[in-house]
C-alpha positions in Angstrom: 2.2 -20.2 -3.2 2.2 -17.8 -6.7 2.2 -20.2 -9.9 3.0 -17.9 -12.9 2.1 -19.6 -16.2 1.7 -17.4 -19.4 -1.9 -17.1 -19.3 -2.7 -17.2 -15.3 -1.7 -16.0 -11.9 -2.9 -18.3 -8.9 -2.1 -17.3 -5.8 -3.5 -19.6 -2.8 -3.3 -20.0 0.9 -4.9 -22.0 3.6 -8.0 -19.8 3.7 -8.0 -18.5 0.0 -7.4 -18.7 -4.1 -7.3 -15.5 -6.5 -6.9 -16.3 -10.0 -5.5 -14.0 -12.5 -5.8 -14.2 -15.9 -3.8 -12.4 -18.6 -6.0 -9.9 -20.4 -6.2 -11.4 -24.4 -4.5 -9.7 -27.2 -7.1 -7.9 -28.5 -8.1 -6.2 -25.2 -4.7 -4.5 -24.9 -5.9 -1.7 -26.6 -8.3 -0.7 -23.9 -6.9 1.0 -21.1 -9.0 1.0 -17.9 -9.0 3.5 -15.7 -9.9 3.3 -11.8 -13.8 4.3 -10.9 -15.1 3.9 -14.7 -17.6 1.1 -15.2 -16.0 -2.6 -15.0 -14.5 -4.4 -12.2 -12.2 -2.3 -10.4 -12.4 -3.4 -6.8 -12.1 -6.9 -4.8 -12.2 -7.0 -1.2 -11.6 -10.8 0.6 -12.0 -11.3 4.4 -9.5 -13.2 5.7 -8.5 -15.0 8.8 -5.7 -12.4 10.1 -2.9 -9.9 8.8 -0.8 -12.7 8.8 -2.7 -13.3 5.4 -2.8 -9.8 4.3 1.2 -9.7 4.9 1.5 -13.1 2.8 -0.9 -12.2 0.3 0.8 -8.9 -0.2 4.2 -10.5 -0.5 2.9 -12.7 -3.2 1.3 -9.8 -5.4 4.4 -8.2 -5.0 6.5 -11.0 -6.5 4.5 -10.9 -9.5 5.3 -7.2 -10.9 2.2 -6.0 -9.1 1.9 -2.2 -8.7 1.3 -1.4 -4.7 -1.1 1.9 -4.4 -1.1 1.5 -0.5 -0.1 -0.7 2.6 -0.7 -3.0 4.0 -1.9 -0.8 6.7 -4.7 -0.3 8.8 -7.3 2.0 6.9 -8.7 4.2 9.7 -11.8 5.5 6.9 -13.4 2.0 6.8 -15.3 0.3 9.2 -13.8 -2.2 11.7 -10.4 -3.5 11.9 -9.8 -2.9 7.8 -6.1 -4.0 7.6 -5.6 -4.2 3.5 -3.2 -3.4 0.4 -4.7 -1.9 -2.4 -2.8 -3.0 -5.8 -3.1 -2.5 -9.7 -2.8 -5.9 -11.3 -0.3 -6.1 -14.3 -1.7 -6.4 -17.6 0.8 -7.4 -19.5 
């Protein structure tokens, strides 16, 4: 389920919950770039590919930019099935 309010997007499923908070207006002037100091990566182990697919659908429905996937990433160890996305900031 995706709950979209003015200040928060809550994505939850049977095995997880992810809360994405809107950036406060005073921080909008700062553009975060991938790999600069600060939070840029979150990996969550889930019960199966169906959870990844459902998460992808939920994230895409809020307007996030999907960079890759969902797919199997061969350059990571194990069965790494994932998708990569940027969180919409406004």
